[in-house]
Structures are given as structure tokens and as C-alpha cells.
TORKOL-4160 file (C-alpha; in steps of 0.2 Angstrom, whole numbers, padded with zeros to 4 digits, m for minus):
340
<pt num="1" X="0141" Y="m0080" Z="0054"/>
<pt num="2" X="0157" Y="m0070" Z="0060"/>
<pt num="3" X="0159" Y="m0052" Z="0058"/>
<pt num="4" X="0170" Y="m0046" Z="0044"/>
<pt num="5" X="0176" Y="m0028" Z="0040"/>
<pt num="6" X="0185" Y="m0023" Z="0024"/>
<pt num="7" X="0187" Y="m0007" Z="0014"/>
<pt num="8" X="0198" Y="0004" Z="0004"/>
<pt num="9" X="0204" Y="0022" Z="0003"/>
<pt num="10" X="0208" Y="0032" Z="m0012"/>
<pt num="11" X="0218" Y="0048" Z="m0014"/>
<pt num="12" X="0215" Y="0057" Z="m0031"/>
<pt num="13" X="0209" Y="0041" Z="m0038"/>
<pt num="14" X="0224" Y="0030" Z="m0032"/>
<pt num="15" X="0222" Y="0016" Z="m0019"/>
<pt num="16" X="0230" Y="0020" Z="m0002"/>
<pt num="17" X="0235" Y="0005" Z="0009"/>
<pt num="18" X="0231" Y="0004" Z="0027"/>
<pt num="19" X="0212" Y="0004" Z="0029"/>
<pt num="20" X="0205" Y="0004" Z="0046"/>
<pt num="21" X="0187" Y="0007" Z="0051"/>
<pt num="22" X="0192" Y="0019" Z="0065"/>
<pt num="23" X="0200" Y="0030" Z="0051"/>
<pt num="24" X="0184" Y="0033" Z="0042"/>
<pt num="25" X="0180" Y="0049" Z="0052"/>
<pt num="26" X="0197" Y="0056" Z="0050"/>
<pt num="27" X="0195" Y="0054" Z="0031"/>
<pt num="28" X="0180" Y="0065" Z="0030"/>
<pt num="29" X="0190" Y="0080" Z="0033"/>
<pt num="30" X="0201" Y="0078" Z="0018"/>
<pt num="31" X="0193" Y="0082" Z="0002"/>
<pt num="32" X="0206" Y="0073" Z="m0008"/>
<pt num="33" X="0202" Y="0056" Z="0000"/>
<pt num="34" X="0188" Y="0044" Z="m0005"/>
<pt num="35" X="0184" Y="0030" Z="0007"/>
<pt num="36" X="0173" Y="0014" Z="0007"/>
<pt num="37" X="0170" Y="0003" Z="0021"/>
<pt num="38" X="0160" Y="m0014" Z="0020"/>
<pt num="39" X="0153" Y="m0022" Z="0036"/>
<pt num="40" X="0148" Y="m0040" Z="0034"/>
<pt num="41" X="0137" Y="m0047" Z="0048"/>
<pt num="42" X="0142" Y="m0033" Z="0060"/>
<pt num="43" X="0138" Y="m0035" Z="0078"/>
<pt num="44" X="0127" Y="m0022" Z="0087"/>
<pt num="45" X="0142" Y="m0015" Z="0096"/>
<pt num="46" X="0151" Y="m0012" Z="0079"/>
<pt num="47" X="0136" Y="m0003" Z="0073"/>
<pt num="48" X="0134" Y="0007" Z="0088"/>
<pt num="49" X="0153" Y="0012" Z="0087"/>
<pt num="50" X="0151" Y="0017" Z="0069"/>
<pt num="51" X="0135" Y="0027" Z="0073"/>
<pt num="52" X="0144" Y="0037" Z="0086"/>
<pt num="53" X="0159" Y="0040" Z="0076"/>
<pt num="54" X="0151" Y="0046" Z="0060"/>
<pt num="55" X="0135" Y="0054" Z="0069"/>
<pt num="56" X="0123" Y="0042" Z="0060"/>
<pt num="57" X="0105" Y="0044" Z="0063"/>
<pt num="58" X="0098" Y="0031" Z="0075"/>
<pt num="59" X="0083" Y="0027" Z="0064"/>
<pt num="60" X="0094" Y="0023" Z="0050"/>
<pt num="61" X="0104" Y="0011" Z="0061"/>
<pt num="62" X="0088" Y="0003" Z="0067"/>
<pt num="63" X="0083" Y="0000" Z="0049"/>
<pt num="64" X="0099" Y="m0008" Z="0046"/>
<pt num="65" X="0097" Y="m0021" Z="0059"/>
<pt num="66" X="0078" Y="m0023" Z="0057"/>
<pt num="67" X="0072" Y="m0040" Z="0051"/>
<pt num="68" X="0063" Y="m0033" Z="0035"/>
<pt num="69" X="0063" Y="m0016" Z="0027"/>
<pt num="70" X="0058" Y="m0010" Z="0010"/>
<pt num="71" X="0068" Y="m0002" Z="m0003"/>
<pt num="72" X="0070" Y="0017" Z="0000"/>
<pt num="73" X="0082" Y="0032" Z="0001"/>
<pt num="74" X="0081" Y="0044" Z="0015"/>
<pt num="75" X="0091" Y="0060" Z="0016"/>
<pt num="76" X="0095" Y="0064" Z="0035"/>
<pt num="77" X="0103" Y="0080" Z="0041"/>
<pt num="78" X="0121" Y="0073" Z="0040"/>
<pt num="79" X="0120" Y="0059" Z="0028"/>
<pt num="80" X="0110" Y="0049" Z="0016"/>
<pt num="81" X="0104" Y="0032" Z="0019"/>
<pt num="82" X="0099" Y="0019" Z="0006"/>
<pt num="83" X="0091" Y="0002" Z="0007"/>
<pt num="84" X="0092" Y="m0010" Z="m0008"/>
<pt num="85" X="0091" Y="m0028" Z="m0012"/>
<pt num="86" X="0103" Y="m0038" Z="m0022"/>
<pt num="87" X="0096" Y="m0053" Z="m0032"/>
<pt num="88" X="0107" Y="m0069" Z="m0032"/>
<pt num="89" X="0100" Y="m0082" Z="m0044"/>
<pt num="90" X="0100" Y="m0100" Z="m0038"/>
<pt num="91" X="0112" Y="m0106" Z="m0051"/>
<pt num="92" X="0125" Y="m0094" Z="m0043"/>
<pt num="93" X="0119" Y="m0096" Z="m0025"/>
<pt num="94" X="0133" Y="m0096" Z="m0012"/>
<pt num="95" X="0122" Y="m0105" Z="0000"/>
<pt num="96" X="0131" Y="m0121" Z="0003"/>
<pt num="97" X="0118" Y="m0129" Z="0014"/>
<pt num="98" X="0111" Y="m0146" Z="0007"/>
<pt num="99" X="0094" Y="m0145" Z="0000"/>
<pt num="100" X="0087" Y="m0156" Z="0014"/>
<pt num="101" X="0091" Y="m0142" Z="0026"/>
<pt num="102" X="0082" Y="m0129" Z="0017"/>
<pt num="103" X="0063" Y="m0126" Z="0019"/>
<pt num="104" X="0051" Y="m0130" Z="0005"/>
<pt num="105" X="0049" Y="m0111" Z="0001"/>
<pt num="106" X="0068" Y="m0109" Z="m0001"/>
<pt num="107" X="0069" Y="m0124" Z="m0012"/>
<pt num="108" X="0055" Y="m0117" Z="m0023"/>
<pt num="109" X="0062" Y="m0100" Z="m0025"/>
<pt num="110" X="0072" Y="m0096" Z="m0041"/>
<pt num="111" X="0083" Y="m0083" Z="m0033"/>
<pt num="112" X="0087" Y="m0076" Z="m0016"/>
<pt num="113" X="0087" Y="m0058" Z="m0010"/>
<pt num="114" X="0101" Y="m0050" Z="0000"/>
<pt num="115" X="0099" Y="m0033" Z="0008"/>
<pt num="116" X="0112" Y="m0020" Z="0007"/>
<pt num="117" X="0111" Y="m0005" Z="0018"/>
<pt num="118" X="0121" Y="0010" Z="0012"/>
<pt num="119" X="0127" Y="0026" Z="0021"/>
<pt num="120" X="0133" Y="0040" Z="0011"/>
<pt num="121" X="0142" Y="0054" Z="0021"/>
<pt num="122" X="0153" Y="0067" Z="0012"/>
<pt num="123" X="0167" Y="0057" Z="0004"/>
<pt num="124" X="0163" Y="0040" Z="0013"/>
<pt num="125" X="0152" Y="0026" Z="0007"/>
<pt num="126" X="0148" Y="0013" Z="0020"/>
<pt num="127" X="0139" Y="m0004" Z="0015"/>
<pt num="128" X="0131" Y="m0015" Z="0028"/>
<pt num="129" X="0127" Y="m0033" Z="0024"/>
<pt num="130" X="0118" Y="m0045" Z="0036"/>
<pt num="131" X="0124" Y="m0061" Z="0027"/>
<pt num="132" X="0139" Y="m0066" Z="0017"/>
<pt num="133" X="0129" Y="m0073" Z="0002"/>
<pt num="134" X="0131" Y="m0057" Z="m0009"/>
<pt num="135" X="0148" Y="m0056" Z="m0017"/>
<pt num="136" X="0154" Y="m0039" Z="m0013"/>
<pt num="137" X="0169" Y="m0042" Z="m0024"/>
<pt num="138" X="0158" Y="m0040" Z="m0039"/>
<pt num="139" X="0155" Y="m0022" Z="m0034"/>
<pt num="140" X="0174" Y="m0020" Z="m0031"/>
<pt num="141" X="0178" Y="m0027" Z="m0049"/>
<pt num="142" X="0165" Y="m0015" Z="m0056"/>
<pt num="143" X="0173" Y="0000" Z="m0048"/>
<pt num="144" X="0190" Y="m0006" Z="m0055"/>
<pt num="145" X="0183" Y="m0008" Z="m0073"/>
<pt num="146" X="0174" Y="0009" Z="m0073"/>
<pt num="147" X="0189" Y="0017" Z="m0065"/>
<pt num="148" X="0179" Y="0033" Z="m0060"/>
<pt num="149" X="0185" Y="0035" Z="m0042"/>
<pt num="150" X="0192" Y="0052" Z="m0047"/>
<pt num="151" X="0174" Y="0058" Z="m0048"/>
<pt num="152" X="0171" Y="0055" Z="m0030"/>
<pt num="153" X="0157" Y="0046" Z="m0020"/>
<pt num="154" X="0145" Y="0046" Z="m0035"/>
<pt num="155" X="0157" Y="0034" Z="m0044"/>
<pt num="156" X="0156" Y="0021" Z="m0030"/>
<pt num="157" X="0137" Y="0023" Z="m0028"/>
<pt num="158" X="0135" Y="0021" Z="m0046"/>
<pt num="159" X="0145" Y="0005" Z="m0047"/>
<pt num="160" X="0136" Y="m0002" Z="m0032"/>
<pt num="161" X="0119" Y="0001" Z="m0039"/>
<pt num="162" X="0124" Y="m0004" Z="m0057"/>
<pt num="163" X="0128" Y="m0022" Z="m0050"/>
<pt num="164" X="0111" Y="m0022" Z="m0040"/>
<pt num="165" X="0101" Y="m0017" Z="m0056"/>
<pt num="166" X="0110" Y="m0029" Z="m0067"/>
<pt num="167" X="0105" Y="m0043" Z="m0054"/>
<pt num="168" X="0087" Y="m0038" Z="m0056"/>
<pt num="169" X="0089" Y="m0039" Z="m0075"/>
<pt num="170" X="0096" Y="m0056" Z="m0074"/>
<pt num="171" X="0082" Y="m0062" Z="m0062"/>
<pt num="172" X="0068" Y="m0054" Z="m0073"/>
<pt num="173" X="0076" Y="m0063" Z="m0088"/>
<pt num="174" X="0076" Y="m0080" Z="m0079"/>
<pt num="175" X="0057" Y="m0078" Z="m0075"/>
<pt num="176" X="0054" Y="m0073" Z="m0093"/>
<pt num="177" X="0062" Y="m0089" Z="m0099"/>
<pt num="178" X="0053" Y="m0099" Z="m0086"/>
<pt num="179" X="0036" Y="m0092" Z="m0092"/>
<pt num="180" X="0040" Y="m0096" Z="m0110"/>
<pt num="181" X="0044" Y="m0114" Z="m0105"/>
<pt num="182" X="0028" Y="m0114" Z="m0095"/>
<pt num="183" X="0018" Y="m0108" Z="m0110"/>
<pt num="184" X="0025" Y="m0122" Z="m0121"/>
<pt num="185" X="0018" Y="m0135" Z="m0108"/>
<pt num="186" X="0000" Y="m0128" Z="m0108"/>
<pt num="187" X="m0005" Y="m0138" Z="m0123"/>
<pt num="188" X="0006" Y="m0154" Z="m0119"/>
<pt num="189" X="m0007" Y="m0167" Z="m0114"/>
<pt num="190" X="0007" Y="m0177" Z="m0105"/>
<pt num="191" X="0009" Y="m0164" Z="m0092"/>
<pt num="192" X="m0002" Y="m0166" Z="m0077"/>
<pt num="193" X="m0013" Y="m0151" Z="m0074"/>
<pt num="194" X="m0009" Y="m0150" Z="m0055"/>
<pt num="195" X="0010" Y="m0150" Z="m0059"/>
<pt num="196" X="0007" Y="m0135" Z="m0071"/>
<pt num="197" X="m0003" Y="m0126" Z="m0059"/>
<pt num="198" X="0010" Y="m0128" Z="m0045"/>
<pt num="199" X="0024" Y="m0121" Z="m0057"/>
<pt num="200" X="0013" Y="m0107" Z="m0062"/>
<pt num="201" X="0010" Y="m0103" Z="m0043"/>
<pt num="202" X="0028" Y="m0104" Z="m0039"/>
<pt num="203" X="0032" Y="m0092" Z="m0053"/>
<pt num="204" X="0019" Y="m0080" Z="m0048"/>
<pt num="205" X="0026" Y="m0080" Z="m0030"/>
<pt num="206" X="0044" Y="m0076" Z="m0037"/>
<pt num="207" X="0037" Y="m0062" Z="m0048"/>
<pt num="208" X="0028" Y="m0054" Z="m0033"/>
<pt num="209" X="0044" Y="m0055" Z="m0023"/>
<pt num="210" X="0055" Y="m0048" Z="m0036"/>
<pt num="211" X="0043" Y="m0034" Z="m0040"/>
<pt num="212" X="0044" Y="m0028" Z="m0022"/>
<pt num="213" X="0062" Y="m0024" Z="m0024"/>
<pt num="214" X="0063" Y="m0019" Z="m0043"/>
<pt num="215" X="0049" Y="m0006" Z="m0044"/>
<pt num="216" X="0055" Y="0006" Z="m0030"/>
<pt num="217" X="0073" Y="0007" Z="m0038"/>
<pt num="218" X="0066" Y="0020" Z="m0050"/>
<pt num="219" X="0063" Y="0032" Z="m0035"/>
<pt num="220" X="0079" Y="0027" Z="m0027"/>
<pt num="221" X="0090" Y="0031" Z="m0042"/>
<pt num="222" X="0079" Y="0047" Z="m0046"/>
<pt num="223" X="0081" Y="0054" Z="m0029"/>
<pt num="224" X="0100" Y="0051" Z="m0030"/>
<pt num="225" X="0100" Y="0060" Z="m0047"/>
<pt num="226" X="0091" Y="0075" Z="m0040"/>
<pt num="227" X="0102" Y="0076" Z="m0025"/>
<pt num="228" X="0117" Y="0076" Z="m0037"/>
<pt num="229" X="0111" Y="0091" Z="m0047"/>
<pt num="230" X="0107" Y="0100" Z="m0031"/>
<pt num="231" X="0125" Y="0097" Z="m0024"/>
<pt num="232" X="0133" Y="0101" Z="m0041"/>
<pt num="233" X="0141" Y="0084" Z="m0042"/>
<pt num="234" X="0154" Y="0081" Z="m0056"/>
<pt num="235" X="0144" Y="0081" Z="m0073"/>
<pt num="236" X="0154" Y="0067" Z="m0080"/>
<pt num="237" X="0144" Y="0054" Z="m0071"/>
<pt num="238" X="0127" Y="0061" Z="m0076"/>
<pt num="239" X="0126" Y="0050" Z="m0092"/>
<pt num="240" X="0130" Y="0035" Z="m0082"/>
<pt num="241" X="0116" Y="0038" Z="m0069"/>
<pt num="242" X="0104" Y="0042" Z="m0083"/>
<pt num="243" X="0108" Y="0025" Z="m0091"/>
<pt num="244" X="0106" Y="0017" Z="m0074"/>
<pt num="245" X="0089" Y="0025" Z="m0072"/>
<pt num="246" X="0084" Y="0018" Z="m0089"/>
<pt num="247" X="0089" Y="0001" Z="m0084"/>
<pt num="248" X="0079" Y="0001" Z="m0068"/>
<pt num="249" X="0064" Y="0008" Z="m0078"/>
<pt num="250" X="0065" Y="m0006" Z="m0091"/>
<pt num="251" X="0067" Y="m0019" Z="m0077"/>
<pt num="252" X="0051" Y="m0012" Z="m0068"/>
<pt num="253" X="0041" Y="m0012" Z="m0085"/>
<pt num="254" X="0047" Y="m0029" Z="m0089"/>
<pt num="255" X="0040" Y="m0036" Z="m0072"/>
<pt num="256" X="0024" Y="m0027" Z="m0076"/>
<pt num="257" X="0023" Y="m0037" Z="m0093"/>
<pt num="258" X="0027" Y="m0053" Z="m0084"/>
<pt num="259" X="0013" Y="m0050" Z="m0071"/>
<pt num="260" X="0001" Y="m0049" Z="m0086"/>
<pt num="261" X="0009" Y="m0065" Z="m0094"/>
<pt num="262" X="0008" Y="m0076" Z="m0078"/>
<pt num="263" X="m0010" Y="m0070" Z="m0076"/>
<pt num="264" X="m0014" Y="m0075" Z="m0094"/>
<pt num="265" X="m0005" Y="m0092" Z="m0091"/>
<pt num="266" X="m0015" Y="m0096" Z="m0076"/>
<pt num="267" X="m0032" Y="m0091" Z="m0084"/>
<pt num="268" X="m0027" Y="m0101" Z="m0100"/>
<pt num="269" X="m0023" Y="m0116" Z="m0089"/>
<pt num="270" X="m0040" Y="m0115" Z="m0081"/>
<pt num="271" X="m0049" Y="m0112" Z="m0097"/>
<pt num="272" X="m0041" Y="m0128" Z="m0104"/>
<pt num="273" X="m0045" Y="m0138" Z="m0089"/>
<pt num="274" X="m0064" Y="m0133" Z="m0091"/>
<pt num="275" X="m0063" Y="m0137" Z="m0110"/>
<pt num="276" X="m0055" Y="m0154" Z="m0105"/>
<pt num="277" X="m0069" Y="m0157" Z="m0093"/>
<pt num="278" X="m0082" Y="m0153" Z="m0106"/>
<pt num="279" X="m0074" Y="m0165" Z="m0118"/>
<pt num="280" X="m0075" Y="m0179" Z="m0105"/>
<pt num="281" X="m0093" Y="m0175" Z="m0101"/>
<pt num="282" X="m0098" Y="m0176" Z="m0119"/>
<pt num="283" X="m0089" Y="m0192" Z="m0121"/>
<pt num="284" X="m0097" Y="m0199" Z="m0105"/>
<pt num="285" X="m0114" Y="m0194" Z="m0111"/>
<pt num="286" X="m0111" Y="m0201" Z="m0128"/>
<pt num="287" X="m0106" Y="m0218" Z="m0122"/>
<pt num="288" X="m0120" Y="m0218" Z="m0109"/>
<pt num="289" X="m0132" Y="m0216" Z="m0124"/>
<pt num="290" X="m0124" Y="m0230" Z="m0133"/>
<pt num="291" X="m0124" Y="m0242" Z="m0119"/>
<pt num="292" X="m0142" Y="m0237" Z="m0115"/>
<pt num="293" X="m0148" Y="m0245" Z="m0132"/>
<pt num="294" X="m0143" Y="m0263" Z="m0129"/>
<pt num="295" X="m0149" Y="m0261" Z="m0111"/>
<pt num="296" X="m0166" Y="m0255" Z="m0117"/>
<pt num="297" X="m0168" Y="m0268" Z="m0131"/>
<pt num="298" X="m0162" Y="m0283" Z="m0120"/>
<pt num="299" X="m0173" Y="m0277" Z="m0106"/>
<pt num="300" X="m0188" Y="m0277" Z="m0118"/>
<pt num="301" X="m0184" Y="m0294" Z="m0125"/>
<pt num="302" X="m0182" Y="m0300" Z="m0107"/>
<pt num="303" X="m0201" Y="m0298" Z="m0104"/>
<pt num="304" X="m0210" Y="m0314" Z="m0099"/>
<pt num="305" X="m0225" Y="m0309" Z="m0109"/>
<pt num="306" X="m0228" Y="m0314" Z="m0127"/>
<pt num="307" X="m0221" Y="m0302" Z="m0140"/>
<pt num="308" X="m0216" Y="m0303" Z="m0159"/>
<pt num="309" X="m0203" Y="m0316" Z="m0161"/>
<pt num="310" X="m0206" Y="m0323" Z="m0143"/>
<pt num="311" X="m0198" Y="m0340" Z="m0141"/>
<pt num="312" X="m0192" Y="m0340" Z="m0159"/>
<pt num="313" X="m0174" Y="m0338" Z="m0166"/>
<pt num="314" X="m0180" Y="m0323" Z="m0176"/>
<pt num="315" X="m0183" Y="m0314" Z="m0160"/>
<pt num="316" X="m0164" Y="m0316" Z="m0155"/>
<pt num="317" X="m0159" Y="m0311" Z="m0172"/>
<pt num="318" X="m0170" Y="m0296" Z="m0172"/>
<pt num="319" X="m0164" Y="m0290" Z="m0155"/>
<pt num="320" X="m0146" Y="m0292" Z="m0160"/>
<pt num="321" X="m0148" Y="m0283" Z="m0177"/>
<pt num="322" X="m0157" Y="m0268" Z="m0168"/>
<pt num="323" X="m0143" Y="m0267" Z="m0155"/>
<pt num="324" X="m0129" Y="m0267" Z="m0168"/>
<pt num="325" X="m0138" Y="m0255" Z="m0180"/>
<pt num="326" X="m0143" Y="m0242" Z="m0167"/>
<pt num="327" X="m0126" Y="m0243" Z="m0158"/>
<pt num="328" X="m0117" Y="m0240" Z="m0174"/>
<pt num="329" X="m0128" Y="m0226" Z="m0179"/>
<pt num="330" X="m0126" Y="m0217" Z="m0163"/>
<pt num="331" X="m0107" Y="m0219" Z="m0163"/>
<pt num="332" X="m0106" Y="m0212" Z="m0181"/>
<pt num="333" X="m0118" Y="m0198" Z="m0176"/>
<pt num="334" X="m0108" Y="m0193" Z="m0160"/>
<pt num="335" X="m0091" Y="m0194" Z="m0170"/>
<pt num="336" X="m0098" Y="m0182" Z="m0183"/>
<pt num="337" X="m0103" Y="m0170" Z="m0169"/>
<pt num="338" X="m0085" Y="m0172" Z="m0161"/>
<pt num="339" X="m0093" Y="m0180" Z="m0145"/>
<pt num="340" X="m0081" Y="m0195" Z="m0147"/>
């Protein structure tokens, strides 16, 4: 994917035309300005230039370009670094590749994760995205809807994290709905047990993946709140960050309840499979006992030694009556005991 750089500058809450990435360092000296820069699929040369211009910590730059990193927030000497993951549901997936070109793991996933690296320095917010799959225009629209740019960098950071947490909520809701559907299939005899186990396993994998990015968001938002209090940030945004923290906390607690639910579904499925196996064994045992009766009687009457009724019609009638009477008796007895 090709590199794309965009951004916006505000002066006293009003948009200013003429954004350039090279102007970000100049804007840091003007307290009346607020600047946002977004780097989509940046090259290593662009990241190196940005690090030199804004004096960004090399460890933060390394985390940005690393293959995999956890959700976190780190306060360096001259700036703050955040690593978050946006969730994009498969229904709103921007990946246009045909399904045949995707791996089985990609096809089974209910959502995709897109990493967003965030640098906060003074009145500048820089977002770095390794792919174009996350729609950053959603964040820009959220900023416009809130209209809180006059409150400084905190308003931009809140809008970005609000979109991320909302995506987490949507993903948790989708998994919750999928688990409810799965619960309805547990007692459906038409659904194959292997298919049900596969769906349960896929849901469990999705949940584990989602929990890794949802649970740490509490610490990330909590750390931002503490830092805002220490820096005496505008108090107008405090209720918004408190609400954001509450949403992150609820999403985390919801994932915990879903983990218990998927475990219950898995264990219930195994218990039902054991119960079905016991039922089958009881039926096989009952039928084996029923079939053993005619086998025993016909075997006895097949003896080539004299016995009562030997070489007489009454012998055949006796054996037939014994077979029918005993088989019917056993059948009725097993039905009463729910063996058949």
C-alpha cells in the first residue's frame, strides 16, 4: 500500500487551510494552534524524519513499526505514546480481497483488528496506521460532531478513543448475539455435533482475541485521566473522559461474562454429547437383549436331540409363542424404563 499523509490545523477552534507535515514542529510553539497529522502506511524514511523533527523517542518509533504490540500508554520525557487497536466488523470490512484469497483463519474471524499508534506532544496529535482498512474519517466526523477542538489536544484524543471504544462495544455485542444463537442450537437435534463444536471454538478464538485489546483500555484511559489532572487540563472534558472510562469498563466486564458463557456452552455441548451416547448405549443394549431371546430359543430348538415337542407341529408353535411373548415383554419393559 502507498503512503498517505493528511492532517488539519485549528486556530482557536477554527480550521486553518494549508496543512503540511513539515509544519507540525512550527505549530508546537504557538499555543493558539491545534494540529493533527495522520500517517497511513508510512515509510521508514517518513517515520525517521518525523522522529527527528518532533524529537520522538526511538523506542516509541520502534513500537510503531513492530509486527505486533500490546495495548499500552507510555509517558516519555517529551511526549506521550499510545498503542490501541480499532475493531472493524466483517460486515463493515473494507478488505476487498475475494474470500478465496483469504486464509481460513481470516475467513473464520468475525472482525479484524487495526493498530493505531498515537503520539501526543504539546498541542499536536499524530496518528500512525499500518493499513488503510480503518476509516479515519469516522474519527474526523466525531471531532466535528463534538465540536470540542477549543478544549485542546484532549478533545482530539477523546474523539479518537471514543470511536475505538465504540468499535469494541459493537464487536462484543456481535459476539453476544452469536452466542445466543449458538445456545439455541444446543438442543436442536438437526445440528451436527461437530459443526456446533466448530462454531463454539471459533467464537472462543474471537473472544480471546478481543479480550486482549479490550481489557487494557481501562488502564490506557485511566492513565490519560490522571495525566490530565496533573497537567491541569480544561475541566470541561472531564465528564466526557469519565464516560469514556465507564464504556471501556463495561466492555471489559462484558467480555468477562462472555468468557463464562462460551465455557458454559462448550461444557453443555459435551454433557449433551455424553447424554446422547448413554441413550444410544441403552438402546443398543436393549435391542441386543431382545434379539438374544429368539436366538436362544431357536438355538435350543435347533438341537438334534429329543426334547418336548420334537418333530411335532406343537414344537414350532411353542417356540414361536415363546419368542413373541418374551420379545414383546422385554420391549414393553425397556420402554417403561426409557431404554427405548
